matplotlib code that plots the C-alpha trace (Angstrom):
import matplotlib.pyplot as plt

x = [4.1, 2.2, 3.7, 4.9, 7.8, 9.2, 12.7, 13.2, 16.3, 17.5, 17.4, 14.0, 12.0, 13.8, 15.1, 11.7, 10.3, 12.1, 10.7, 12.7, 11.1, 12.3, 15.8, 15.9, 14.3, 16.7, 19.9, 21.7, 20.9, 20.6, 21.7, 18.6, 19.8, 22.4, 22.5, 25.4, 23.7, 20.5, 22.2, 24.5, 21.5, 19.0, 18.3, 17.7, 15.4, 13.4, 12.9, 11.6, 9.3, 7.9, 7.3, 5.7, 8.2, 9.6, 9.1, 8.2, 6.3, 3.1, 1.4, 0.2, 3.8, 4.2, 4.7, 2.0, 2.4, 3.0, 5.8, 7.4, 7.3, 9.1, 11.9, 12.1, 12.4, 15.3, 17.1, 16.5, 17.7, 21.0, 20.5, 20.4, 21.3, 20.2, 18.4, 20.5, 20.7, 19.8, 17.2, 15.4, 11.9, 8.9, 7.9, 5.5, 6.7, 7.5, 6.6, 8.1, 6.0, 6.6, 5.8, 3.5, 1.4, 0.8, -2.8, -3.8, -3.7, -0.2, 1.0, -0.5, 1.1, 4.5, 4.1, 3.3, 6.3, 8.8, 7.4, 7.8, 11.5, 11.9, 10.2, 13.0, 15.6, 15.4, 17.2, 20.8, 21.4, 18.6, 20.4, 17.0, 16.1, 16.0, 19.1, 21.2, 20.0, 20.9, 24.2, 25.3, 25.9, 28.7, 28.2, 27.9, 31.4, 33.9, 35.9, 35.4, 31.7, 31.9, 31.1, 29.5, 30.6, 30.8, 32.7, 33.5, 31.9, 30.3, 28.3, 25.1, 25.1, 25.9, 23.0, 20.6, 21.3, 21.0, 17.5, 16.3, 17.6, 15.7, 12.6, 12.6, 13.0, 9.9, 8.0, 9.1, 6.8, 3.5, 0.8, 3.3, 4.1, 3.1, 4.7, 7.0, 9.5, 8.5, 11.0, 11.4, 11.6, 14.3, 13.3, 9.6, 7.3, 7.9, 8.0, 4.5, 3.8, 3.7, 7.4, 7.9, 5.6, 6.1, 7.6, 9.7, 10.6, 11.8, 14.2, 16.7, 19.5, 18.5, 22.1, 25.5, 27.1, 30.7, 33.5, 35.6, 37.9, 35.0, 36.5, 34.9, 31.4, 30.9, 27.3, 25.4, 22.2, 19.2, 20.7, 18.0, 18.6, 18.6, 16.7, 15.8, 12.2, 10.5, 10.7, 14.4, 15.2, 13.4, 15.1, 18.5, 17.9, 16.8, 19.2, 21.1, 24.4, 22.9, 24.3, 21.6, 19.2, 21.9, 24.0, 21.0, 20.2, 23.9, 24.0, 20.8, 22.1, 25.5, 26.2, 28.5, 28.5, 31.5, 30.0, 26.7, 28.2, 30.9, 34.1, 34.4, 37.1, 40.3, 38.3, 39.0, 36.4, 33.4, 30.4, 27.2, 25.0, 27.5, 27.7, 23.9, 23.9, 26.5, 24.8, 21.4, 22.6, 23.8, 20.5, 18.4, 20.0, 23.0, 22.3, 21.8, 24.8, 27.3, 27.9, 28.3, 24.8, 22.8, 20.8, 19.5, 17.3, 14.2, 14.1, 17.4, 15.5, 13.1, 16.1, 18.2, 15.3, 15.3, 19.0, 18.3, 15.3, 17.5, 20.1, 17.5, 16.0, 19.4, 19.9, 16.5, 16.9, 20.5, 19.9, 22.1, 19.7, 21.5, 25.1, 26.0, 24.3, 25.7, 29.3, 28.8, 28.4, 31.7, 34.6, 37.1, 37.9, 35.1, 37.1, 34.7, 32.0, 33.9, 32.5, 35.4, 35.4, 37.2, 34.1, 31.6, 29.5, 29.7, 27.8, 25.2, 27.2, 26.4, 28.6, 28.0, 27.2, 24.3, 22.7, 22.8, 19.4, 16.8, 14.1, 15.8, 15.0, 11.4, 11.9, 10.5, 9.5, 6.4, 6.9, 7.1, 3.9, 5.2, 6.3, 10.0, 11.6, 14.8, 17.0, 18.1, 21.6, 22.7, 26.4, 28.3, 31.9, 34.3, 38.0, 40.2, 43.2, 43.9, 46.7, 48.8, 47.7, 44.0, 41.9, 39.8, 37.7, 36.8, 33.3, 32.4, 34.1, 31.3, 31.8, 35.1, 36.1, 37.6, 39.3, 40.2, 42.9, 44.5, 42.3, 43.5, 40.3, 42.0, 43.2, 39.8, 37.7, 34.1, 31.9, 32.9, 32.1, 34.3, 33.4, 34.6, 34.8, 35.3, 36.0, 34.8, 31.4, 30.7, 29.6, 29.8, 29.7, 29.6, 29.7, 31.6, 29.9, 32.5, 33.2, 35.3, 37.7, 38.3, 42.0, 41.2, 38.3, 39.3, 37.0, 38.1, 41.7, 41.2, 40.3, 42.0, 43.1, 40.5, 39.6, 36.4, 35.5, 33.2, 31.6, 31.6, 30.4, 33.2, 31.3, 31.5, 35.3, 36.0, 39.6, 41.7, 39.1, 40.5, 39.6, 39.8, 38.9, 37.4, 36.9, 34.3, 33.8, 30.7, 30.8, 28.7, 26.5, 25.6, 28.0, 30.7, 34.2, 36.6, 39.8, 43.2, 43.9, 47.1, 45.0, 43.6, 46.8, 47.1, 44.9, 45.6, 43.3, 43.3, 41.0, 40.5, 38.5, 36.4, 37.5, 35.5, 37.1, 36.2]
y = [48.1, 45.5, 44.7, 42.6, 41.3, 38.0, 38.4, 42.2, 43.8, 47.4, 48.5, 47.1, 47.5, 49.1, 52.4, 53.5, 53.1, 56.4, 59.5, 62.6, 64.2, 61.3, 61.6, 65.4, 65.2, 62.6, 63.7, 64.7, 61.4, 58.8, 58.5, 57.2, 58.1, 55.3, 51.5, 51.6, 54.2, 52.2, 48.9, 50.3, 51.6, 48.9, 47.5, 51.0, 51.9, 48.7, 49.3, 52.8, 52.0, 49.2, 51.6, 54.1, 56.9, 57.0, 58.7, 61.8, 64.1, 63.3, 60.1, 59.8, 59.3, 56.3, 52.9, 50.3, 47.0, 45.3, 47.8, 47.2, 43.4, 44.0, 45.9, 43.2, 40.5, 42.5, 42.6, 38.9, 37.9, 39.6, 43.1, 42.0, 44.9, 43.3, 40.0, 37.1, 33.9, 31.7, 32.6, 30.3, 29.5, 30.3, 28.2, 26.4, 22.9, 22.4, 19.0, 18.2, 15.7, 13.1, 15.0, 12.1, 13.0, 16.7, 17.9, 19.9, 23.1, 22.3, 21.8, 25.1, 26.9, 25.3, 26.4, 29.9, 30.1, 28.7, 31.0, 34.0, 33.2, 32.8, 36.2, 37.7, 36.4, 39.6, 41.5, 40.0, 41.8, 40.0, 37.3, 35.7, 35.1, 31.5, 32.1, 33.4, 30.9, 28.1, 29.8, 29.2, 25.6, 26.4, 28.5, 31.4, 31.9, 33.3, 31.2, 33.4, 32.8, 29.0, 27.4, 24.0, 21.0, 17.4, 14.3, 15.5, 15.7, 19.0, 17.8, 16.9, 20.0, 22.4, 21.1, 21.1, 24.8, 25.4, 23.8, 26.0, 29.1, 28.1, 27.2, 30.5, 32.2, 30.4, 31.6, 35.2, 35.2, 37.0, 34.5, 31.6, 32.0, 28.4, 26.7, 23.8, 21.9, 18.4, 15.6, 13.1, 9.6, 8.3, 4.7, 5.4, 5.5, 7.5, 11.2, 12.9, 14.9, 18.2, 18.0, 18.3, 21.3, 25.0, 26.4, 23.3, 22.5, 23.7, 26.4, 28.4, 30.4, 34.0, 35.2, 34.0, 31.5, 32.5, 29.9, 29.2, 32.3, 34.6, 35.9, 33.6, 32.6, 28.9, 28.7, 31.3, 33.0, 31.3, 27.8, 25.4, 22.9, 19.1, 16.5, 12.9, 11.7, 10.2, 6.8, 7.0, 8.4, 5.5, 3.0, 4.5, 4.4, 0.7, -0.5, -3.7, -1.8, 1.1, 1.2, 3.6, 1.3, -0.9, 2.2, 3.8, 0.6, 0.1, 3.7, 3.6, 0.4, 1.9, 2.2, 5.3, 8.6, 7.9, 4.6, 6.4, 9.3, 7.5, 9.2, 11.3, 11.7, 9.9, 7.4, 7.6, 5.1, 5.9, 4.2, 4.6, 7.7, 9.8, 7.0, 6.9, 10.7, 10.8, 8.1, 9.7, 13.0, 11.1, 9.2, 12.4, 14.2, 16.2, 19.4, 17.9, 15.6, 18.4, 20.5, 23.6, 23.5, 21.0, 23.5, 25.2, 22.2, 22.9, 19.1, 19.4, 20.9, 17.9, 15.5, 17.0, 17.3, 13.5, 13.2, 15.5, 13.3, 10.1, 11.8, 12.8, 9.2, 7.8, 10.3, 9.5, 5.7, 5.8, 8.4, 11.1, 14.0, 16.3, 17.5, 15.4, 12.3, 12.8, 13.1, 9.7, 8.2, 9.4, 7.1, 9.9, 13.4, 15.9, 19.0, 19.8, 20.3, 22.8, 26.3, 28.0, 30.5, 28.1, 25.7, 28.3, 27.0, 29.8, 31.7, 30.8, 32.0, 28.8, 25.9, 22.2, 21.9, 24.3, 22.1, 18.7, 19.0, 19.4, 19.8, 22.9, 24.5, 23.1, 20.9, 17.3, 14.8, 12.8, 9.1, 8.3, 7.3, 3.8, 3.3, 2.7, 0.4, -1.4, -3.2, -6.8, -5.9, -4.4, -4.8, -3.9, -3.3, -5.3, -4.8, -6.4, -6.5, -7.1, -6.5, -9.6, -9.4, -9.4, -12.5, -12.4, -14.6, -14.5, -13.2, -15.0, -17.1, -16.2, -12.4, -10.6, -7.0, -5.8, -2.5, 0.0, 1.8, 5.3, 7.0, 10.6, 12.5, 15.8, 14.9, 14.2, 17.0, 16.8, 14.1, 10.5, 6.8, 3.9, 0.6, -2.8, -5.1, -8.9, -10.6, -7.5, -7.2, -4.4, -6.0, -3.0, 0.7, 3.9, 7.6, 10.5, 13.8, 16.6, 19.9, 20.4, 22.3, 19.6, 20.4, 24.0, 23.0, 23.3, 20.5, 18.2, 18.7, 17.2, 13.9, 14.0, 10.4, 7.8, 4.1, 2.3, -1.2, -3.2, -6.2, -9.1, -12.7, -15.2, -16.9, -13.5, -13.9, -17.2, -18.6, -16.8, -13.9, -10.7, -7.8, -4.4, -0.9, 1.7, 5.4, 7.5, 11.2, 13.1, 16.2, 19.3, 18.5, 15.1, 13.0, 10.8, 9.8, 7.1, 8.4, 6.6, 5.4, 7.3, 10.4, 9.2, 8.4, 4.8, 3.1, -0.5, -3.4, -5.6, -8.5, -9.2, -11.4, -9.6, -9.9, -9.6, -9.1, -11.8]
z = [-7.8, -5.7, -2.3, -0.6, -2.8, -1.6, -3.1, -3.7, -5.0, -4.4, -8.0, -8.8, -5.6, -2.6, -3.9, -5.1, -1.6, -0.7, -2.2, -3.0, 0.0, 2.2, 0.9, 1.5, 4.9, 6.2, 4.5, 7.7, 9.5, 6.8, 3.2, 1.5, -2.0, -2.4, -2.1, 0.3, 2.5, 2.7, 3.2, 6.1, 8.0, 6.9, 10.4, 11.8, 8.9, 9.3, 13.0, 12.4, 9.5, 11.6, 14.5, 12.1, 13.0, 9.5, 7.1, 8.9, 9.3, 7.3, 8.2, 4.6, 3.6, 5.9, 4.4, 4.2, 6.1, 2.8, 1.9, 5.2, 4.6, 1.2, 3.0, 5.7, 3.0, 1.4, 4.7, 5.4, 1.9, 2.1, 0.7, -3.0, -5.2, -8.5, -9.1, -7.8, -9.8, -6.8, -4.1, -1.8, -2.8, -0.6, 2.4, 0.1, -0.8, -4.5, -5.7, -9.1, -11.1, -13.8, -17.0, -18.0, -14.9, -15.8, -16.2, -19.2, -17.0, -15.8, -19.3, -20.4, -17.5, -18.3, -21.9, -20.9, -18.6, -21.2, -23.8, -21.4, -21.0, -24.8, -25.3, -23.2, -25.7, -27.7, -24.9, -24.9, -21.6, -19.7, -17.7, -17.0, -20.7, -21.9, -24.0, -21.2, -18.6, -21.1, -21.7, -18.1, -19.0, -21.5, -24.6, -25.6, -24.0, -23.4, -20.9, -17.9, -18.1, -18.2, -14.8, -15.6, -13.5, -14.7, -13.6, -10.2, -6.8, -7.5, -10.5, -8.7, -6.3, -9.2, -11.3, -8.4, -8.0, -11.8, -11.8, -8.9, -10.7, -13.9, -12.1, -10.2, -13.6, -15.0, -11.9, -12.6, -15.7, -14.9, -14.1, -13.7, -10.0, -9.2, -12.2, -11.4, -13.5, -14.3, -14.7, -17.5, -16.1, -18.5, -17.9, -18.4, -21.3, -24.6, -24.4, -24.9, -28.0, -26.3, -25.5, -29.3, -29.8, -29.1, -27.0, -26.2, -29.8, -32.2, -31.0, -32.9, -31.4, -31.3, -31.1, -32.2, -29.9, -29.2, -28.8, -25.8, -26.5, -26.9, -30.2, -32.8, -33.6, -33.0, -34.0, -36.1, -34.9, -36.5, -36.3, -35.1, -32.3, -33.2, -31.2, -32.0, -32.2, -29.1, -30.7, -31.4, -27.9, -26.2, -28.6, -27.7, -23.9, -24.0, -26.8, -26.1, -25.7, -23.6, -20.1, -18.9, -17.1, -15.5, -14.5, -12.7, -10.8, -9.8, -8.6, -6.6, -4.8, -4.0, -0.3, -0.5, -2.3, -4.5, -5.8, -6.5, -8.3, -10.2, -11.3, -8.1, -5.5, -6.4, -8.6, -12.3, -13.4, -15.5, -14.1, -11.9, -12.2, -14.2, -16.8, -17.1, -17.4, -20.1, -22.2, -21.6, -23.1, -26.2, -26.6, -27.0, -30.0, -31.3, -29.4, -26.0, -26.4, -26.2, -23.0, -25.0, -26.4, -24.2, -22.2, -25.3, -25.9, -23.6, -23.0, -21.1, -18.1, -17.9, -18.4, -15.7, -13.3, -13.3, -12.4, -9.5, -8.5, -8.6, -6.4, -3.9, -4.1, -3.3, -0.5, 1.0, 0.8, 2.2, 4.9, 3.4, 3.3, 5.7, 5.5, 8.6, 7.3, 3.8, 5.1, 6.8, 3.3, 2.0, 1.5, 0.8, 2.0, 2.5, 1.6, -1.3, 1.3, 3.4, 3.8, 2.0, -1.0, -3.3, -3.0, -4.3, -7.2, -9.8, -10.8, -8.1, -5.0, -3.0, -2.0, -2.4, 1.3, 0.8, -1.9, -0.1, 1.5, -1.2, 1.4, 2.7, -0.7, -0.4, -3.4, -3.4, -6.0, -6.8, -7.7, -11.5, -13.3, -13.9, -10.3, -9.5, -12.0, -11.5, -13.9, -13.6, -14.7, -11.4, -10.6, -7.5, -8.7, -6.6, -6.6, -9.2, -6.9, -3.2, -0.8, 0.0, 3.7, 2.8, 2.3, -0.8, -3.0, -6.7, -6.8, -10.1, -12.7, -15.1, -15.1, -15.7, -15.9, -19.2, -18.2, -20.9, -19.0, -19.1, -21.7, -22.1, -22.8, -22.9, -26.3, -27.6, -29.1, -27.8, -26.6, -27.6, -27.3, -26.3, -27.9, -26.8, -29.8, -29.7, -33.0, -34.9, -33.0, -30.5, -27.3, -25.0, -25.5, -23.4, -24.0, -22.4, -22.2, -22.6, -24.4, -27.5, -25.3, -22.7, -22.6, -21.5, -19.1, -15.4, -14.3, -17.2, -16.3, -12.8, -14.3, -17.7, -17.5, -16.7, -17.1, -18.1, -16.7, -18.9, -17.2, -19.6, -19.4, -19.9, -22.8, -24.6, -24.6, -26.4, -26.5, -29.0, -29.2, -30.7, -28.3, -29.7, -28.5, -30.8, -30.0, -31.8, -31.4, -32.2, -34.4, -33.9, -36.9, -35.5, -37.5, -35.9, -36.8, -35.4, -34.1, -33.7, -30.2, -30.4, -30.1, -26.8, -25.1, -26.4, -23.7, -22.9, -22.0, -18.9, -18.3, -14.6, -12.2, -9.7, -6.1, -2.9, 0.5, 3.0]

ax = plt.figure().add_subplot(projection="3d")
ax.plot(x, y, z, "-o")
ax.set_aspect("equal")
plt.show()
């Protein structure tokens, strides 16, 4: 074994530093044969091996400086017994690049790293195989292993941690120690051909995916993932009804965290970055459009790297990069940022407050190849009501908010779309990214009832217009079906002027 090891564990690296002779010689003073014994006396051991007084008595048995450094790293990193999901990267800055800017060598290294993770899939017990890392997002079940966060404050911090875990796993492949996840600029040019080649596509599940209960097979081993072509993905992102470009621009212009994130805190409106995220998932294909299977599409990792980039971009531009600065951008309570056990982001054993500062994890981003693009359709959502004691003005007579109110998503199985139809034509549409088991999902239950504001030009609502809402849910095979509104809590429709406080 070559030392030093940057992130050693007891089982893989530390216990073998002690020979049987060491354990026997020190048995009356130190227990070197067990994890607990070594951990309890770790600082004493470190002091003695640094001084060269241990192991006695033969100098040839002394540790090298590199072995001492490995042991010191183990102490500094918290006495890891087995490989932890999340460890801090080295002091070297990681710069994630636009995947369109990767060199041929960088693409080859990324291919090698992804293939290395896929090669581990044969061992179902290896938690750092591609299959098991992807399974953190939802499937393969059962419920006690499901930790993914969406539509709440923890959505961005949880996925930031998830990306670091996956990136570290890529670097654990021999020869790939310097590999870095690239991001897919969703508003950029068409995806390059290599994203649709091995080992990024195709991919078939090497093992059965169990359902939420853990008792039934939801998807059989050998089933291939499904992804749209590059042309269709781009078409979906920039389609007339797509809210992705405008939602991103609205989010980046938002002055506060809640308005950037959308659907966080006490807010039950679907907008801003979470709306762009949900619709982006749906634009890429059937597999990635479902939380249960999304991370099994290798493109998921490039896709989500971009959402983390956009969050960090917003943080940087709005001076919210440290925990203190970030809290200054909150409109609501900051309890989710407390240092308490209930705020742990499972299974990563960190809290949201630990993930606010991307730079503390030595992760940064290169600008996209196209430069930063904004969308002309940027809206700052004003209030539709005001207190009687407040002065207010109508922000525009040309734009109104059509609110679809009190949608009960817990009654809807899987991801779905809300369409706003006027005189039989769909004029607005948005997607909600959620599991089949929304009614059993702890995070979903927090915001089971929500509303959606569609901003509409007055001339799109002629006098006597028939306004109708349609809800379509997406099936596991990629098909869709319309469901009665009674199955979604019978939401109602309000048309409102937008108000600005004076």
